[in-house]
Rosetta silent file (secondary structure, phi, psi, omega in degrees, C-alpha in Angstrom):
SEQUENCE: NHIPRPANAFMLFRSDFVKHRHKLGSLGTNHCSLSKTISNCWKQLKDEEKAVWYEKAQIEKAKHQEMYPEYRYRPSYRK
SCORE:     score description
SCORE:     0.000 S_00000001
   1 L     0.000  -38.769 -178.839   27.070   67.365   99.363 S_00000001
   2 L   -78.450  129.384  176.557   29.048   70.573   98.751 S_00000001
   3 L  -102.457  120.248  179.649   27.028   73.466   97.311 S_00000001
   4 L   -71.178  152.821  176.408   29.171   75.908   95.317 S_00000001
   5 L   -72.755  150.994  175.002   28.814   79.636   95.884 S_00000001
   6 L   -68.552  146.333 -178.565   27.106   81.626   93.124 S_00000001
   7 L   -70.437  139.395  175.829   29.547   83.364   90.797 S_00000001
   8 L   -89.255  178.946 -174.523   30.091   87.075   91.328 S_00000001
   9 H   -59.320  -44.299 -178.942   30.422   89.658   88.550 S_00000001
  10 H   -65.691  -41.060 -179.778   34.195   89.334   88.239 S_00000001
  11 H   -64.971  -37.232  176.112   34.104   85.535   88.128 S_00000001
  12 H   -66.065  -41.629  177.255   31.496   85.636   85.343 S_00000001
  13 H   -61.757  -45.587 -178.607   33.648   88.163   83.453 S_00000001
  14 H   -62.161  -44.325  179.432   36.750   86.005   83.942 S_00000001
  15 H   -60.998  -44.835  178.574   34.956   82.884   82.728 S_00000001
  16 H   -64.132  -41.258  179.417   33.683   84.689   79.629 S_00000001
  17 H   -59.276  -47.300 -177.993   37.137   86.132   78.954 S_00000001
  18 H   -66.099  -40.612 -177.959   38.753   82.701   79.065 S_00000001
  19 H   -70.557  -42.414 -168.979   36.061   81.094   76.887 S_00000001
  20 H  -109.439  -28.129 -173.370   35.732   83.754   74.198 S_00000001
  21 H  -108.549  -24.158 -176.513   38.678   86.140   74.185 S_00000001
  22 L   -81.054  119.159  175.311   41.659   84.120   75.342 S_00000001
  23 L   -95.034  130.428 -179.532   43.515   82.519   72.449 S_00000001
  24 L   -56.251  131.238  178.823   45.607   79.557   73.489 S_00000001
  25 L    91.865  -20.663 -177.392   49.237   80.535   73.522 S_00000001
  26 L   -71.713  -38.874  178.213   48.588   84.274   73.366 S_00000001
  27 L  -115.248    4.066 -177.461   48.855   84.773   77.130 S_00000001
  28 L    80.545  176.929 -179.867   50.304   81.409   77.970 S_00000001
  29 L  -104.486    6.137  178.292   48.724   78.839   80.203 S_00000001
  30 L   -71.305  112.178 -175.837   50.103   80.313   83.420 S_00000001
  31 H   -65.292  -28.300  179.193   46.980   81.042   85.461 S_00000001
  32 H   -64.457  -50.722 -179.783   48.794   83.633   87.561 S_00000001
  33 H   -69.321  -35.221  177.502   49.666   85.849   84.592 S_00000001
  34 H   -63.061  -43.449  179.261   46.290   85.165   82.978 S_00000001
  35 H   -64.080  -38.931  177.839   44.498   86.290   86.148 S_00000001
  36 H   -63.861  -41.933  178.992   46.580   89.465   86.304 S_00000001
  37 H   -63.694  -45.577 -179.754   45.726   90.281   82.690 S_00000001
  38 H   -65.267  -39.141  177.745   42.021   89.653   83.246 S_00000001
  39 H   -61.243  -42.899  177.569   42.108   91.710   86.433 S_00000001
  40 H   -63.616  -40.036  177.201   43.632   94.641   84.564 S_00000001
  41 H   -62.522  -42.207  179.232   40.954   94.349   81.870 S_00000001
  42 H   -61.118  -44.408 -178.894   38.261   94.342   84.576 S_00000001
  43 H   -65.141  -27.148 -178.659   39.713   97.437   86.206 S_00000001
  44 H   -87.145   -9.563  178.173   39.719   99.266   82.868 S_00000001
  45 L   -65.968  144.649  174.527   36.050   98.534   82.135 S_00000001
  46 L   -74.831  159.792 -178.868   33.698  101.483   82.353 S_00000001
  47 H   -57.938  -35.677  179.588   30.955  101.395   84.971 S_00000001
  48 H   -65.652  -37.241  179.369   28.336  100.810   82.264 S_00000001
  49 H   -72.177  -37.875  177.057   30.241   97.749   81.035 S_00000001
  50 H   -67.549  -32.576 -178.599   30.648   96.411   84.569 S_00000001
  51 H   -58.370  -35.150  177.774   26.936   96.949   85.197 S_00000001
  52 H   -60.318  -43.368 -178.770   26.179   94.232   82.630 S_00000001
  53 H   -72.170  -35.311  176.199   28.263   91.750   84.647 S_00000001
  54 H   -65.473  -36.005  177.705   26.735   92.833   87.958 S_00000001
  55 H   -66.627  -43.040  177.242   23.298   92.243   86.441 S_00000001
  56 H   -62.359  -37.125  178.532   24.334   88.776   85.258 S_00000001
  57 H   -65.574  -38.359  177.554   25.632   88.045   88.754 S_00000001
  58 H   -64.321  -39.773  177.549   22.264   89.035   90.254 S_00000001
  59 H   -63.907  -44.501  178.403   20.523   86.650   87.841 S_00000001
  60 H   -60.677  -41.246  179.200   22.991   83.915   88.767 S_00000001
  61 H   -64.661  -40.195  179.183   22.381   84.594   92.460 S_00000001
  62 H   -65.909  -41.380  177.183   18.593   84.376   91.968 S_00000001
  63 H   -62.935  -42.185  179.535   18.927   81.040   90.134 S_00000001
  64 H   -62.267  -41.556  179.223   21.173   79.765   92.903 S_00000001
  65 H   -62.846  -37.476  177.533   18.616   80.859   95.507 S_00000001
  66 H   -67.129  -41.873 -177.706   15.894   78.920   93.655 S_00000001
  67 H   -72.357  -36.146 -176.401   18.024   75.781   93.448 S_00000001
  68 L  -131.019   73.198 -174.791   19.277   75.948   97.036 S_00000001
  69 L   -62.792  -24.930 -178.821   16.765   77.942   99.104 S_00000001
  70 L   -91.174   -0.787 -174.827   18.342   76.897  102.419 S_00000001
  71 L   -68.358  132.784  171.647   21.893   77.802  101.351 S_00000001
  72 L  -136.632  133.520  179.081   23.837   80.227  103.510 S_00000001
  73 L   -71.102  119.448  178.856   27.508   80.913  102.992 S_00000001
  74 L  -133.682   94.334 -179.196   29.356   79.650  106.041 S_00000001
  75 L   -64.749  142.254  175.804   33.107   79.558  105.553 S_00000001
  76 L  -101.164  125.386 -178.641   34.921   76.851  107.433 S_00000001
  77 L   -94.129  121.696  178.852   38.094   78.051  109.059 S_00000001
  78 L   -96.255  135.436  178.494   40.845   75.491  109.126 S_00000001
  79 L  -114.114    0.000    0.000   43.476   75.740  111.832 S_00000001
């Protein structure tokens, strides 16, 4: 029933980083420190390198739109 949001450029970068560049034990398994490291890497990327990830995100968004044409992001606020 739940439709996930399409991944943005940073999330695609993070996923790729974890799959291909992260060696188990090198940064530990603490997701907090891993996220900080990946965030720093993202911030240090040049605009041309980030553009590749933004392009992949646009492709991902287009695929998502094809699969779920009626989808609109509507956050639910819990009180």
